[in-house]
C-alpha positions in Angstrom: 0.0 -0.2 0.1 1.4 3.3 -1.3 0.6 5.4 2.4 2.1 8.9 0.6 -0.8 8.5 -1.9 -3.7 7.4 0.3 -2.6 10.3 2.6 -2.5 12.9 -0.2 -6.0 11.8 -1.3 -7.1 12.3 2.2 -5.9 15.5 2.4 -7.2 16.5 -1.2 -10.6 15.4 0.1 -10.4 17.8 3.2 -8.7 20.6 1.1 -9.1 24.2 2.4 -12.1 23.1 4.4 -12.4 24.2 8.1 -14.5 23.3 11.3 -15.5 27.0 10.5 -16.5 29.4 8.0 -14.0 31.6 9.6 -10.5 31.3 11.3 -11.2 29.1 14.4 -7.6 29.8 15.7 -9.4 33.0 16.6 -11.5 31.4 19.3 -8.5 29.9 21.5 -5.2 31.7 20.3 -4.6 28.7 17.8 -4.3 26.3 20.6 -4.0 23.4 19.1 -1.1 24.8 17.0 1.2 25.4 19.7 2.9 22.1 21.1 5.5 22.4 23.9 7.8 19.6 22.5 6.0 17.0 24.1 2.3 17.3 22.8 0.9 17.3 19.3 -1.1 15.6 17.1 -1.1 11.5 16.9 -0.1 10.6 13.5 -1.9 8.0 11.3 -0.3 4.6 10.6 3.1 5.0 8.4 1.9 8.8 8.0 5.5 11.0 7.2 6.0 14.6 8.5 8.5 16.9 8.8 7.4 17.8 12.1 9.2 16.8 15.3 7.9 13.3 16.2 7.9 12.0 19.5 6.5 8.5 21.0 3.4 8.7 22.8 1.3 6.0 24.2 -0.7 5.8 21.8 1.9 6.3 18.9 4.2 8.5 16.6 2.9 12.0 17.7 3.8 15.2 15.5 5.0 18.1 17.5 4.4 21.7 16.3 6.3 25.3 17.2 3.1 26.9 16.2 4.1 27.8 12.7 3.7 25.5 9.9 3.1 25.3 6.2 -1.0 24.3 6.5 -1.1 22.2 3.1 1.9 19.9 4.7 0.1 19.6 8.4 -0.3 16.0 9.3 -3.8 14.3 8.5 -4.9 14.9 12.3 -4.3 18.7 12.1 -6.5 19.1 8.8 -9.2 17.2 10.5 -9.1 18.5 14.0 -11.3 19.0 16.1 -13.1 16.2 14.1 -11.9 12.5 13.8 -13.8 9.8 12.0 -14.7 6.8 14.2 -16.6 3.8 13.9 -19.9 4.0 15.1 -21.6 1.1 17.4 -23.4 0.1 13.9 -20.5 -0.2 11.9 -20.4 3.0 10.0 -18.1 5.5 9.9 -19.0 8.7 11.3 -17.2 12.1 12.0 -17.6 13.4 15.8 -15.7 15.8 17.9 -12.4 14.6 19.0 -13.2 14.8 22.9 -9.2 13.7 23.5 -8.5 17.6 22.5 -11.3 18.7 25.4 -9.0 20.5 27.1 -7.3 22.3 24.1 -10.3 23.5 21.8 -13.2 25.4 23.3 -15.3 24.4 20.4 -15.5 20.9 21.9 -16.4 22.4 25.2 -19.0 24.7 23.5 -20.5 22.2 20.6 -24.0 23.0 21.2 -23.7 26.6 20.7 -21.1 26.2 17.6 -22.0 25.9 13.8 -19.4 23.9 12.7 -19.2 23.6 8.6 -21.3 20.8 7.2 -19.0 20.3 4.1 -15.9 20.0 6.8 -18.2 17.3 8.6 -18.9 15.1 5.4 -15.4 15.8 4.4 -13.9 14.0 7.5 -16.2 11.4 7.4 -15.4 10.7 3.6 -11.6 10.6 4.7 -12.8 8.1 7.4 -14.4 5.8 4.9 -11.2 6.1 2.5 -8.9 5.2 5.2 -11.1 2.5 7.1 -10.4 0.2 3.6 -6.5 0.1 4.4 -6.3 -2.5 7.0 -3.7 -0.5 9.5 -5.7 2.4 9.2 -9.0 0.2 10.4 -7.1 -0.8 13.0 -6.1 2.6 14.0 -9.6 4.2 13.5 -11.3 1.6 15.6 -8.7 1.9 18.5 -8.9 5.6 18.6 -12.8 5.6 18.4 -12.6 3.5 21.8 -10.9 6.2 23.3 -12.7 8.9 22.1 -16.2 7.3 23.4 -14.0 6.5 26.8 -12.9 10.3 26.9 -16.4 11.6 26.2 -18.3 9.4 28.9 -15.6 10.5 31.4 -16.1 14.4 30.5 -19.8 14.1 30.4 -19.4 12.2 33.7 -17.7 15.3 35.3 -19.5 18.0 33.6 -22.7 16.7 34.7 -21.8 16.2 38.5 -20.5 19.9 37.9 -23.7 21.0 36.9 -25.5 19.1 40.0 -22.6 20.7 42.1 -23.8 24.0 40.8 -27.7 23.4 41.2 -27.1 23.3 45.2 -25.2 26.6 45.5 
């Protein structure tokens, strides 16, 4: 399998689409572009990048210094704050990536943000493309579980906070 071609095709599906019709980096001060030498974006299997790469518990992580050529960003950067997951019915869908909850205020405010539907559809299409590759399929399935677990934890704690605030 030629992974370079696969990721080039995935990148072309995303193209210049972004989560919002405006620069979402204006909301958070480009938090997702600010690595600290230890944090960054998880690379897809066999994905190549010119970014600094560190090994993390989940795999290889591309670390950003805050400036890059947007066309050459890793795929995870291009699709953030969404990720293609395999749902309970075995279908690919694009969901908010709750692993980025502490970085992205759009995830925290998902009920009031109007995301660009074209971007979400493109992330889903990228997921369908990648899911045909066995290594990417395993990766997507593993990350799908991780995102569901993060969402459960966040929902549990935010619900408890809401209950605590009700008693004040």
